[in-house]
N, C-alpha and C positions, 0 to 999 in steps of 0.2 A: 437597449430594449430587447426583451425576451422574444424569441420566435419559436416556431414549432419544435425544432430539434431539442432546444434547451428545456422546453416544457415537458416534452416526452421523456427526456433524460432524468429530469427531476422527479417526475411521477414514478418512473421505473426504479430510481434509487430509493424512494420512499417505500415502494412496494416490497422490495427485497430486504429492507432494513430489519424486520423481525428476525429473519434468518441470519443476517450478519451479526445482530446483537447476541443471538444464541451462540454463534461461533466465538465471539469475543469472550463470553462467559465460560465457554468450554476450555479455551486455550490460554486464558490469562491466569496461568498458574506458574509456580516456580519450576525450574528445570528438574526433571525427574519425578515430578508429582503426577498423579493421574488426572484425567480430565476433570474440570470443575463440575460440581454438582450443587443443586440447591438443597434446602433444608429437608425435603422429602426424599432425597437420594436420586432425583431425576437428573439425567444429563440433558441440559437444555438444547433442543434442536431449533427452537425459536423462542423469542420473548417479546412481550408487548413493549410499547414505548416507555412504560413506567419502570421496566427492568424487573418487575416482580413475577415470580413463578406463577403461571396460571393455575397450578394445582394446590400449592400451599401458601402462596403470597410472599415467599421469602424474597427480599430485595437483593439485587446484585449490581455490581458496577458494569459499565460506567453510568454517569448521571442520566436521569430520565431525559429523553429527547435528543441527547447528544449524538448518538449513532444515527438517529433518523435524520437530523439536520445535516450531519456530515455526509451521509449517503445521498441525500437529495442534492446537496451542493456539488458533490463529485459527479453525480449523474448529469446535472445540468452542464457542467464543464465538459464532460466527455461527449454529451450530446452536441455541443457546439463544434467539436473537433472530429466527430465520428464520420468516417467515409468508407465506402467499399473499396477494397476488401479487408482493410486493416481494422475495421470496426469491431469484429469479434475479439481480436486480441486486446484492444483497448478496454472493452467491457470486462474481459476476463481479469486483466490486471487491476482494474478499478475495484472489482468486487473483493479480491484478495487484499488489495491495498487498504481499504477501509478497515478490515478486520486486523491486519497487521499493525496499522497505526495505533489503534486502541489497545491492542495487546502489548505493544512495546511501551506505550505510555504507562500502562498499569504495572508491568512486571519487568520492564527493561530487557526483553528478549524477543527474538523473532523465531518461533518454533520451526523446526524442519518439517513438521507435519503441514505447514502452510507454505513455506518458501520453496520446498522441493516440487510439489504439484504445481505451484505457480510457475516455476521455471520450465517444467516439462510441458505444461499446457501452452505457455507462451511460445515455446519453440515450435510446437506443432502448428499453432495458428499462424505464426510468421511464415513458416514454410508454405502452408496452404495459401496465404495471402500473396506471397511472391509468385507462386505458380499461377494463381488465378489472374494476377495482374501482369503476367508475362514479364516478370522482372527477377529472374532467378539470381542475377548477379548481386542484387541488394542483400541477399543472405550472407554474402562474404563480408560486407560491411557490418552487418548485425553480429556475426560471429567474432569479427575482429574487435568491435567495440566491447562486446561481452568479455573477451579475453583481457583487453587492456584494463577495464574497470575492475576485473577480478584481481589482477596483479596489483593495481594501485591500492585497492581497499585491503587486500591481503597484507601488503607492506604496512599500511596504517595499523592493521590489527596487531602485527608483530611489534610495532612501536608502542602500542598501548591504547590509543584513544578510540579505537574502533572495535566493535564486537564481531564475532564470527557470523552472527545472523545477518549483519549488514553486508559482510563479504559475500554471503550466499545470495542476498537480494540484489546487489548492485549489478551483476551481469544480466539478469533478466530485464531490469529497467534500461540498461545500456543498449541491449539488443532492440528493445522496442523503440527507443529514441533514435537509433541508427536508421530506422526505416525512413525517418524524415531528414537524415543527413547528419554529418559530423557537427555542424553548427548546433543542431538540436541537442546532441550529446553534451557538447560543451556547456550550453545554456542550462540544461537540466542539472548537470553536476554542480556547476557554479551556484545555481539557485539553491540547491540542497545545502551546500556549505554555508551560504549566507543566512539561510533560514535557521540553521543550527546555531550560528553565532548569535542571532537575534534571540532565539529561544534560551540560550545559555545566559545572556544578559538579563532577560526577563526573570528567569528562575532565581538568579542571584539577587536581583533587585528586590524581588518579593520575598526573599529568604525561604523559598520553597526548595532550595538546593544549595549545597556548599560547593566550594571550589573543587573538592576531590570527589564529589558525588557523580555517578555515571549519568550521562545525558542520553535520553532516548532519541537516537539519530534516525531511526527508521521513519517516523512521520515526516521529518525534514527531507529525507532521501526520496520518499514517495511524492510529497508535494512538489519538490523540485522537479521530479520527472514529469509530473502533470503540467507544470508551467513550461517545461521544455517542449512537451507535445503541443500545447496550445500555441507556443511561439512557432514551432516548426510546421504545424498544420495550417 
C-alpha cells in the first residue's frame, strides 16, 4: 500500500521527467559526437512526454511516456527509502541514474559528462551526510567499497565484457551502498549481475541482440544498486 513518501517521490519524479528526457536526448549520441539536437537545431533542455520538440515537433527517443513512467517509479522507490541525512545523495543518484539508464540503452555508453559530476556530487553529499549524522567513520567504508568495485570492474573491462563507463559508474554506486553496510554492497552488486543475465537472455530470446552484441550493463548496475538500497534501508 502506497503511503505519503512514495506518493511524494512519484510526483517528484514525474515533475522532473521533462528535464530528464531532455538530458537523454542531448547525451544519447555516439562517442565524439556533439550534443543531440532536434530538427530546428535546438539543444533540448526539456521535452514533453511525447518526446516531440515544442518548437518544431521533431520526435526523439526514447518512446513517449517511458522516461516519465521510469522517473515516477524510481521516485516512488527512493521515497520509500529516503531518510535524513542520506536523502539528498539518494535523490542525486536517482536523477542521474534515470538519464544514464536510457542513454546506455540507446547508444551503449555512459558519458563522462554524466558519470563524473554524478561521482563528484555523490562524494560531497556523502561527506555532508556523514558529518551531519556524526558518523565520519562510515566514509572509510564508502571509500573502500568504491575502490574495491573500481578494481573489480576495471579488471572485467580488461577482460572484455565490461565498458569503461561502467567502471566509472560502479565506484559511485558502491560508495552509496556502503552507507548501508557491506551487505547492501553485496546485494546491490549481485542484483546487478543477475539483472544483466536476465536482460541478456531476453534480448537473445526476442532476437533483439546476438551473442556477440554489446549488452547495456548500466541500467542493470543502476537498478541493482536501487534494490540494494531498498534492502539495506
